[in-house]
N, C-alpha and C positions, 0 to 999 in steps of 0.2 A: 503494500499500500504507499502512496506517496501523494503529498498534495501539492496542487500547482497554485503558486500565490499570487501570481501576476493577475491583474484585473482584467475580467473580461465584460463586454459590452452588449445590451440589446438595444433596439430602436429607441425604446423610452429614455433610456439613460442618457442619451446627447440630443443636442439641437445644433444646426447648422450655423455658423456664424457669418453674417452677410459681409459682403466687399464691395468697395468702390465698382460701378459698372458703366460701360458707355452704352449699352442696351437701352432703347427707350421705350419698348414695345415687347411682350411676350410673343407676339407674331414673329419678332426676328429670330427666335430660337429654334433651331433644328433638333427634333428629338429622336431622328432616324439614326441608324448606324449601320455601317458596312462594315463586314468580316470576311476574310477569306480563312475558311476552316483549316486547322493545323495538320490535319490528317486526310479528311476528304477533298481537300482543295476545293470545294464548292465555294462559291459566294453567296452571302447573304446580305439582302439590304431591306431593312424596314423598321420600324418601332420594336424595341428588343424585350416586349412584354408577351407573356405566354399564358395562356389559358390551361389550368393544372389538368392531368389526366385522370380527373376524378368523373364518375359517370353522371353526377350533377353539373359539371361544368365543362368537362372536354367534350362536347357533343358536335354533331356534324352541324347543325344550324349556328353553333356558336363558332365555330370555323370558319364557314361562309361569311358571317356577319363579320367577325374581327379582321379576315383576309381584307374586306373592303376598306378597313382603316389602316391597313398596313401592320396589323399585329399578328402574332402566331397561335396555333392553338396545339396541344399536345392531347391527341383523341385518347379516350378510355379504351382499354384493351379488351374489352367484352362486347364491343359489337361483332355482330354475325361476319363471318369474312366475306360473303357474296355481297353484303351491303358495303364493307370497306372497297372492296374491288371496283364497284359501279362508283363509289365517291372519288376514288383517286383516277378513275378514268376521265372523269368529267373536269378533272382540275389541270391547269397546265402545271408542268414540272415545276415544283416550288421547293424551297427549304421552309415554309412558313406553317405547313401542317406536319406534325410529326405523328408517326404509327407508333404506339406504346405496347410493352410487351415486357413480361417477367422473365425470369431463366429457366423457367421450367420446359421439359422436353415440349410440353403440348404449345407452349406459347412460341418455342422455335419453329417448329413444323407448321403452324398457323402462317406465321409471317413469310414462311418460306412458300407456301402455297400463294398467300396473297400477292407477295412479290412475282412470282414465276408468273401468274394470270396476267400481271400487267406488263411483263416484259416478253410476252409471247405476241408475234405479230398475228393480227386477226384480218379477215377480209376488210372489215369497215374501219381500218385503223383510222383512215382519214376523218372518220365521223366521232373519234375520242380522243380528247386533247393530251391525255396521257398515257395512252397505248404505246408500249414499246419503251417507255422512259422508267418504269419501276418506281418505287418508293424512294425518294430522296432524303429522309430525314426520319432517324429513329429514336424514341426515347426508351431507354430501358431502365425500369424502375423498381427498385427494392428498397425495404426499409431500412435494411442493414447493408451498408456498402462495404463493409471491412471484412466480408467473407471470402475464403479462397474461392469457392465455386462461383461466386460473383465476377471475382477479376478473370477466374479460368473461361467462363463464358464470355467475357467481354474480348478477350484473345482469340477464341474460336470465331466469334461475331464479326470481329475486324479482319480476319485473315480471309474469310468467305466472302464479305461485303467492303472492300477496301474504298469503294466510292460512296458509302453512305456517310451522310453527316449523323454522328452518333453522339447523343446526349445521355448522361448516365449518372446514376447516384443511388441513395443519397450519403453523402460523407459531410464532416466538419474540420477536417483539419488538413493541414499543408501537406505532410508527406503522404496522406492517402491520395490527396487531388492530384500529386506528382505521378503517384503510381499509376493511376487511371489516365493520365494523359500520355504516359510512356507505353500505356496498353493499347493506345490508338483512339481514346476517347477526346472527341472535339469540345465538348462542354460538359463540365462537371458539375451536377446538381449538388448543392450545398444546402443543408439543414435537416437537422433532427431534433424534431417534437416541437417547433415554434408555431405549427399550424393551429387554426381556430377549432378544428374538432379532431386535433390529434392530441392524444393522452399518452404519448410514449414515456414523456418526463414522469408524468405522474405515477404510471403503473411499473416503469423499470428504474427510473432514479437515473436515467441516461439522457445527455444532450449536451448543448453547447450555446450560449447566449449568441443568437444570430449575426448580429451586426461583427461582433469579433471573429466570426466564423467566415464572414464574408470577406473581411479585409485579410486575413490570415491566407484563407484558401486562393483569394485574387493574386494574393502577391505570390504564391507558390505557382498558379497556373500561368501568369503572365510572365513568369521568368522562363517558361518553358514554350510559350508562344501559344499556349491553350487558354480556354476561356471558362466563366463559371456563370451558372444560372442559380441567383438566389430564391430558394424553394420553401415558402413559408414565412408567417410572421409578420406581413405586411397588412395593415388593418386602415390604412388612410392613404392619400397620396404623399404625404409628408414621409412616409414609410419609405415608398419608392426612391424617393428624393434620397434619403439616408442611404438607402442600399446602394443605389448608383454611385452616390458619392463616395462610399466605402470601398468601390471597386467592381461591383458586379456588372457583368456585361448584360448579362439578361435576368429578368424577374419571371417568377412564376406565380400566378394568382389565382387561389380558389375562393375563399371567403369573399373577396371585393367583388367577384364575377357572379357569385351564388343569388340564387332568387329572380332570375330574369326570364323573359320569354323562352330566350335561346337555350336556357337550361333544361337539363333532366330534373326528375324529382316529382313527386305527388303535390298537387296544389290541393290544399284543404282549407276548409272555412272555420275559423276560430274566433268566437265572440264578435261576428261579423267582420272580420278582417281575413284576407286571402294571405295563405302562409304556404311556404315551400320548403319541403324536406332538404335538408343538407347534412352529410354525413361524411366522416373521413372513410378511407377503402381499406382500413383496418378495423373498422368498427364492426359491431354485431350485426347491423343492418345490412352492410356490404356483405359480410360472410354468410349471413343467412340467405341472401338473394344469389350468390354467386358459388358458394363452396358448401352449401347444404349445413351451414351453421359453424360455430366455433370449434376448431378441432379441441379434443380433451387435454392435448399437451400444451395450450398455449391460451392467451387471455386476449379479449379485444383490446387494442391500443388505439381506439378512437370513439367517437361519440356521435348522437345524430341530434340536430337540433331544428327547431322550425323558424325560419327567418321570414320577413315580410317579403310578399311578392312585389318586385322593383319595376315590372313592365320591360320595355325593351331596354337592351344594353348601351345604346348609345348614348344616353345622358350620364351613364356612369362612367364610360370611356371620355366622355367631354370633361369631368370632374378631375378623373386620373391625370389626364395628359395635360390639363390646363395646371395641375398642381405641379407636375414635375417642370414645366416651362416655367412657372412663375419662380420656382426653386433655382432655376438656371439663372433668371433676372436678378436674382437677390447676391449671385456671387460673381456675376460678370460672364458665365459660359454662355457663348453664341451657340454652341453644338453640346448636344449631351456628352460627347467625347471628352469635351473639357471639363465637365462637371467634378469627376473624382481629383483632378489636379488643383480645381480651385475650392475644395471643400476643407475647411477646419471644424472640426467637431469640438463642441464645448460640452464638457460633463455636467449633467443636471442633477441636484440633490434629489433624491427619492420622495423626500418630504415636498419637494415642489412639484413632482409630478403626482402625488397623492392630491395635493391641494388644488391642481388643474382638473383632476377627475380623470387622468390618464391611466389604461391599464398598466 
């Protein structure tokens, strides 16, 4: 046993200090990014925010809507393969929609079939935008990215599909970030336990304050030419600004995009109010739905909540993107790429956070 004494920070522990700026309007800020991925060598251009691969968020409807605004989506892994084939066939070849999978053999074989169907030439290839292209981007998602089986799977997947953009995780430390990048991961997913419907920290005692995880993993990734995606913990546009300021290249959102028309999840009436179910993918609700219940050797590490039905996602997107643009104007960052270079964090006393009613 050892104790690490160095201070670690979450989003609520800091604010961004303003700096002099020559910007006169939020409209002058460019919040898109362009990347050439380290291993796949594909080029990405867009707003680097990704809808999480949860079945209540990472839906086909969400992907269609976000693509129209320049954002990305990681589809949840429980779609029928024929539905996925039809969806990807209708898409131009793109790096903004991620096919999600676990590391079980059934996940690997399903992806192989879907990708093979898309790369097979057909008689009506001229009528389908993505026939022959295959899937451009993959998200390999496990709760614990520190296992040998996960790393072995990444090596196998990269060897067979060298041209796919590969996002994988989750981890929270620099050394594991480096290992995954050297194994061929283009974007390392960072975060254990910070999600609003994740109970991993309470159930297992395992986790890492998300802002420090972002800072440390970004430093490790960027030193090798890799990228990270901050996954979890953002509850307001200001949290996204802090994540980007801390070095995140991408940010994955679940709860902030939940409850909209484009989401999955049952709509219910409660005291005259419309609500939608939102739950973690390790929750009892998800495991009852997809795995026949919680296995006897494990515990649920997620929860289900009812959130207000919020209509179309466009208004929420405007708030999120407007908040990030505004943060850039406060520090004089004309482009999102400059935000981390111009960010100085100020530690905030916990008592002050409590006084302002922050989580």
